[in-house]
DRENKOL-593837 format. One line per field, with one value per residue: residue in three letters; x, y, z of N, C-alpha, C in turn. Coordinates in pm, whole numbers. Example, Ala and Ser with C-alpha at 12.3 -4.5 7.8 and 13.67 -1.06 7.14 Angstrom:
% DRENKOL-593837
r c(Ala Ser)
n_px c(1319 1285)
n_py c(-569 -225)
n_pz c(780 708)
ca_px c(1230 1367)
ca_py c(-450 -106)
ca_pz c(780 714)
c_px c(1320 1290)
c_py c(-330 3)
c_pz c(780 787)
END
This chain:
% DRENKOL-593837
r c(Met Ala Lys Leu Ile Val Ser Phe Leu Ile Leu Phe Ser Gly Phe Ser Leu Gln Val Arg Ala Val Glu Tyr Glu Leu Pro Asp Leu Asp Gly Asn Ile Gln Ser Leu Asp Gln Tyr Lys Gly Lys Trp Leu Ile Val Asn Tyr Trp Ala Thr Trp Cys Gly Thr Cys Met Lys Glu Leu Pro Asp Leu Ile Ser Leu Tyr Glu Asp Asn Lys Gly Gly Asp Ile Ala Val Val Gly Ile Asn Phe Glu Thr Ile Ser Pro Asp Asn Leu Lys Ser Phe Val Glu Lys Gln Ala Ile Pro Tyr Pro Ile Leu Arg Thr Gln Pro Val Pro Met Thr Pro Leu Gly Pro Val Pro Ala Leu Pro Ala Thr Tyr Ile Val Asp Pro Ser Gly Lys Ala Val Ala Gly Glu Val Gly Ile Val Thr Lys Lys Asn Leu Glu Asp Tyr Ile Lys Gly Lys Arg Leu Ala Glu Glu His Ala Gly Thr Lys Ile Gln Ser Asp Asn Lys Val Lys Gly)
n_px c(-2494 -2523 -2331 -2421 -2661 -2570 -2460 -2629 -2739 -2541 -2564 -2872 -2835 -2670 -2819 -2982 -2940 -3071 -3332 -3645 -3859 -4191 -4522 -4727 -4945 -5122 -5283 -5470 -5591 -5838 -5820 -5930 -5768 -5495 -5323 -5008 -4984 -5155 -5074 -4881 -4740 -4701 -4396 -4289 -4332 -4233 -4249 -4145 -4155 -4239 -4421 -4289 -4002 -3803 -3604 -3769 -3997 -3871 -3801 -4125 -4213 -4106 -4207 -4461 -4487 -4391 -4575 -4792 -4747 -4702 -5038 -5179 -4967 -4801 -4576 -4694 -4731 -4642 -4723 -4573 -4687 -4448 -4488 -4595 -4859 -5164 -5445 -5647 -5543 -5306 -5502 -5504 -5266 -5186 -5383 -5354 -5084 -5162 -5072 -5123 -5089 -5153 -5175 -5007 -4977 -4826 -4668 -4338 -4058 -3849 -3713 -3933 -4198 -4040 -3763 -3510 -3567 -3378 -3347 -3528 -3623 -3663 -3680 -3826 -3818 -4043 -4057 -4231 -4318 -4389 -4144 -3920 -3693 -3466 -3321 -3328 -3176 -3254 -3317 -3491 -3489 -3697 -3589 -3353 -3544 -3670 -3450 -3360 -3548 -3581 -3285 -3336 -3538 -3418 -3199 -3338 -3481 -3262 -3142 -3353 -3381 -3114 -3158 -3358 -3215 -3053 -3198 -3268 -3281 -2982 -2976)
n_py c(11546 11493 11227 11105 11024 10919 10693 10541 10421 10356 10130 10006 9970 9745 9563 9527 9416 9173 9243 9333 9280 9312 9122 9036 8880 8845 8767 8989 9109 9058 8831 8938 8907 9122 9299 9417 9547 9745 9913 10109 10377 10520 10525 10260 10088 9819 9635 9299 9185 9044 8929 8811 8971 9176 9365 9424 9571 9752 9984 9986 10280 10433 10376 10397 10682 10738 10645 10799 11053 11043 10999 11011 11100 11051 10772 10481 10206 9904 9663 9284 9044 8800 8530 8244 8248 8270 8448 8563 8627 8792 9006 9089 9135 9411 9561 9616 9766 9949 9998 10197 10118 9939 9558 9250 8899 8602 8297 8204 8163 8130 8253 8537 8704 8959 8914 8773 8713 8668 8762 8927 9262 9311 9509 9598 9884 10015 10064 10385 10210 10016 9844 9620 9833 9871 9703 9602 9454 9393 9728 10024 10329 10636 10826 10751 10600 10844 10974 10807 10742 11043 11090 10921 11014 11302 11178 11084 11299 11430 11275 11318 11589 11632 11451 11589 11844 11723 11643 11926 12092 12253 12637)
n_pz c(-21565 -21809 -21883 -21685 -21826 -22116 -21940 -21896 -22063 -22203 -22072 -22055 -22323 -22368 -22266 -22429 -22683 -22716 -22704 -22911 -23145 -23048 -22967 -22752 -22520 -22233 -21898 -21702 -21399 -21378 -21528 -21762 -22121 -22213 -22416 -22535 -22733 -22700 -22650 -22840 -22976 -22728 -22559 -22321 -22008 -21918 -21639 -21474 -21210 -20837 -20560 -20338 -20390 -20215 -20334 -20593 -20436 -20378 -20580 -20625 -20561 -20749 -20994 -20948 -20928 -21165 -21358 -21284 -21283 -21563 -21681 -21937 -22095 -22290 -22172 -22088 -21788 -21753 -21538 -21502 -21319 -21232 -21122 -20905 -20815 -20642 -20825 -20646 -20440 -20574 -20645 -20451 -20257 -20473 -20485 -20179 -20179 -20340 -20603 -20902 -21142 -21518 -21428 -21488 -21574 -21536 -21603 -21395 -21651 -21852 -22110 -22224 -22449 -22438 -22404 -22221 -21871 -21630 -21361 -21099 -20998 -21353 -21628 -21909 -22189 -22412 -22733 -22895 -23122 -23148 -23033 -22841 -22674 -22512 -22118 -21821 -21554 -21244 -21025 -21138 -21189 -21159 -21269 -21464 -21607 -21713 -21832 -21991 -22202 -22255 -22399 -22621 -22791 -22720 -23015 -23165 -23259 -23354 -23548 -23732 -23805 -23907 -24157 -24275 -24297 -24496 -24711 -24820 -25106 -25206 -25354)
ca_px c(-2576 -2505 -2267 -2529 -2722 -2481 -2462 -2766 -2785 -2462 -2582 -2982 -2789 -2583 -2873 -3108 -2873 -3131 -3496 -3711 -4024 -4323 -4651 -4727 -5100 -5137 -5457 -5454 -5605 -5958 -5897 -5958 -5704 -5457 -5200 -4912 -4999 -5242 -4947 -4836 -4790 -4647 -4346 -4416 -4195 -4277 -4151 -4155 -4212 -4301 -4479 -4166 -3859 -3794 -3592 -3921 -4090 -3791 -3866 -4268 -4273 -4074 -4316 -4616 -4450 -4349 -4718 -4892 -4689 -4799 -5119 -5246 -4856 -4650 -4517 -4677 -4610 -4744 -4634 -4576 -4608 -4350 -4441 -4676 -4947 -5316 -5544 -5689 -5382 -5179 -5534 -5534 -5145 -5187 -5471 -5224 -4987 -5198 -5028 -5231 -5114 -5205 -5094 -5066 -4969 -4756 -4553 -4130 -4030 -3656 -3730 -4028 -4137 -3958 -3634 -3511 -3587 -3295 -3325 -3619 -3715 -3615 -3744 -3774 -3876 -4073 -4080 -4385 -4367 -4415 -4024 -3843 -3528 -3357 -3365 -3201 -3200 -3188 -3355 -3481 -3578 -3827 -3545 -3295 -3647 -3693 -3340 -3309 -3613 -3548 -3185 -3355 -3631 -3345 -3165 -3427 -3500 -3148 -3191 -3474 -3315 -3044 -3207 -3405 -3090 -2914 -3299 -3280 -3214 -2896 -2986)
ca_py c(11478 11413 11131 10996 11003 10856 10585 10483 10429 10218 10060 9952 9948 9639 9454 9496 9307 9063 9257 9270 9383 9284 9061 8992 8918 8819 8771 9108 9072 8995 8737 8945 8971 9233 9302 9511 9617 9852 10047 10111 10499 10540 10432 10163 10097 9678 9561 9212 9148 8948 8976 8823 9018 9321 9489 9512 9667 9894 10021 10028 10417 10504 10339 10478 10809 10736 10624 10907 11181 11057 10949 11065 11094 10920 10713 10447 10183 9768 9560 9221 8950 8677 8392 8134 8297 8312 8517 8652 8728 8920 9087 9157 9225 9488 9676 9698 9833 10091 10030 10177 10092 9789 9402 9109 8761 8505 8265 8220 8100 8151 8362 8620 8758 9073 8899 8668 8758 8574 8780 9033 9282 9293 9588 9660 9961 9934 10253 10365 10147 9875 9741 9655 9856 9831 9628 9642 9371 9493 9834 10137 10486 10732 10952 10664 10582 10911 11041 10703 10790 11138 11032 10824 11117 11354 11103 11080 11446 11498 11189 11345 11757 11563 11435 11721 11938 11635 11671 12054 12162 12382 12700)
ca_pz c(-21652 -21963 -21828 -21684 -21962 -22133 -21908 -21900 -22253 -22235 -21929 -22118 -22457 -22349 -22208 -22482 -22801 -22661 -22741 -23060 -23180 -22919 -22981 -22620 -22464 -22082 -21844 -21633 -21270 -21348 -21651 -21918 -22205 -22244 -22565 -22496 -22884 -22732 -22590 -22941 -22999 -22593 -22444 -22275 -21939 -21855 -21515 -21481 -21091 -20771 -20397 -20218 -20415 -20162 -20476 -20669 -20370 -20350 -20702 -20724 -20573 -20849 -21097 -20956 -20991 -21280 -21440 -21225 -21356 -21718 -21755 -22057 -22177 -22406 -22112 -22023 -21759 -21658 -21420 -21504 -21226 -21287 -21008 -20874 -20672 -20708 -20878 -20514 -20363 -20649 -20660 -20312 -20239 -20576 -20381 -20005 -20222 -20432 -20795 -21009 -21321 -21503 -21381 -21601 -21448 -21652 -21487 -21434 -21767 -21866 -22170 -22279 -22626 -22475 -22376 -22111 -21725 -21557 -21246 -21090 -21134 -21488 -21666 -22062 -22264 -22556 -22766 -22981 -23267 -23027 -23094 -22695 -22709 -22394 -22121 -21730 -21469 -21089 -20974 -21232 -21115 -21269 -21365 -21532 -21723 -21805 -21913 -22105 -22282 -22335 -22490 -22715 -22775 -22859 -23023 -23275 -23350 -23408 -23660 -23806 -23832 -23986 -24249 -24339 -24377 -24571 -24810 -24889 -25209 -25191 -25393)
c_px c(-2620 -2433 -2375 -2649 -2647 -2467 -2491 -2792 -2710 -2542 -2712 -2920 -2735 -2674 -2980 -3059 -3017 -3317 -3481 -3846 -4120 -4421 -4642 -4864 -5076 -5283 -5413 -5527 -5752 -5935 -5885 -5776 -5617 -5337 -5128 -4923 -5089 -5168 -4883 -4865 -4699 -4508 -4397 -4265 -4290 -4164 -4166 -4079 -4247 -4326 -4340 -4038 -3887 -3684 -3677 -3976 -4003 -3829 -4009 -4264 -4209 -4154 -4401 -4568 -4447 -4475 -4800 -4851 -4717 -4887 -5188 -5120 -4867 -4598 -4659 -4594 -4669 -4624 -4684 -4572 -4562 -4359 -4609 -4738 -5101 -5403 -5573 -5603 -5298 -5292 -5529 -5347 -5146 -5285 -5327 -5145 -5026 -5156 -5136 -5255 -5107 -5116 -5104 -4985 -4916 -4674 -4404 -4167 -3880 -3617 -3901 -3999 -4058 -3806 -3618 -3507 -3474 -3269 -3445 -3599 -3625 -3692 -3715 -3856 -3898 -4048 -4224 -4444 -4406 -4242 -3972 -3701 -3432 -3426 -3223 -3277 -3174 -3294 -3370 -3537 -3658 -3713 -3462 -3404 -3708 -3612 -3291 -3411 -3578 -3426 -3194 -3458 -3513 -3230 -3240 -3492 -3355 -3124 -3279 -3423 -3210 -3085 -3287 -3288 -3026 -3016 -3299 -3212 -3162 -2881 -2858)
c_py c(11415 11278 11075 10959 10908 10707 10497 10453 10338 10113 9979 9934 9832 9554 9425 9469 9222 9110 9255 9312 9276 9173 8985 9035 8821 8886 8879 9055 8993 8835 8787 8989 9061 9224 9412 9638 9737 9975 10142 10266 10554 10485 10410 10096 9912 9635 9393 9198 9046 8959 8958 8880 9137 9418 9525 9623 9797 10041 10081 10197 10482 10504 10385 10592 10854 10747 10738 11021 11220 10940 11053 11113 11022 10818 10641 10301 10020 9681 9408 9106 8781 8595 8313 8153 8339 8436 8631 8695 8759 8988 9129 9263 9372 9604 9731 9745 9949 10055 10026 10141 9954 9672 9360 9009 8682 8418 8237 8159 8193 8281 8403 8707 8898 9044 8797 8779 8652 8651 8898 9122 9269 9407 9643 9778 9960 10096 10264 10293 9999 9815 9781 9694 9828 9761 9621 9514 9458 9695 9964 10238 10533 10800 10894 10694 10738 10972 10946 10789 10937 11166 11039 10950 11221 11294 11082 11231 11509 11427 11267 11521 11708 11530 11512 11788 11874 11630 11784 12063 12296 12478 12780)
c_pz c(-21788 -21974 -21772 -21778 -22041 -22095 -21882 -22006 -22317 -22197 -21953 -22268 -22444 -22343 -22381 -22650 -22794 -22780 -22886 -23032 -23110 -23006 -22848 -22538 -22350 -22047 -21749 -21458 -21269 -21447 -21765 -21960 -22224 -22354 -22535 -22671 -22823 -22662 -22710 -22924 -22830 -22607 -22390 -22195 -21883 -21765 -21493 -21281 -20992 -20666 -20373 -20292 -20367 -20272 -20525 -20627 -20378 -20480 -20689 -20689 -20694 -20974 -21083 -20999 -21099 -21358 -21379 -21299 -21516 -21823 -21822 -22139 -22321 -22333 -22074 -21899 -21711 -21601 -21527 -21408 -21292 -21144 -20992 -20804 -20743 -20735 -20780 -20479 -20422 -20676 -20541 -20219 -20338 -20499 -20250 -20102 -20324 -20548 -20832 -21116 -21350 -21437 -21419 -21534 -21561 -21533 -21518 -21567 -21812 -22004 -22215 -22402 -22595 -22473 -22308 -21952 -21658 -21407 -21218 -20975 -21251 -21570 -21830 -22097 -22396 -22600 -22859 -23085 -23228 -23011 -22930 -22745 -22636 -22274 -21954 -21619 -21353 -21089 -21063 -21148 -21163 -21299 -21461 -21634 -21781 -21861 -22006 -22257 -22405 -22429 -22610 -22803 -22859 -22962 -23186 -23342 -23362 -23601 -23820 -23882 -23990 -24167 -24313 -24408 -24528 -24706 -24896 -25003 -25223 -25342 -25441)
END
């Protein structure tokens, strides 16, 4: 298990060199502008996908499960449709697939505010402070995403404990 978490951290970390703090606004399925800032305080999974992408459809059940299991919790999922498609066709597709998490729309571009999207699916993880900390091209699983976040939480807790113990006055 620990080896898997380390492998996943290494996998995500290699791509994370290009990630940065994020200010990102896109229209949702109804044309309303949504900001990723509204998810500050939560771990945010941002998944770039397209209706024609078979690999994207393979990871969809895991993303839906992650979203459903964390409603009201500290992990959120947002899908960003990354293709040229009419809003009505996209809305129909999302309803047919029963995707419960927010779907935003954008045209394909080589660089997004989160970083590059060289292929689909592409997934970024944004930490609770609003900083993109990792990214992956290809299929992600619920378990991989949860393990990565768990590893980051443990690292933060360990760092916080070390700082507290370093600050204690020895008597």
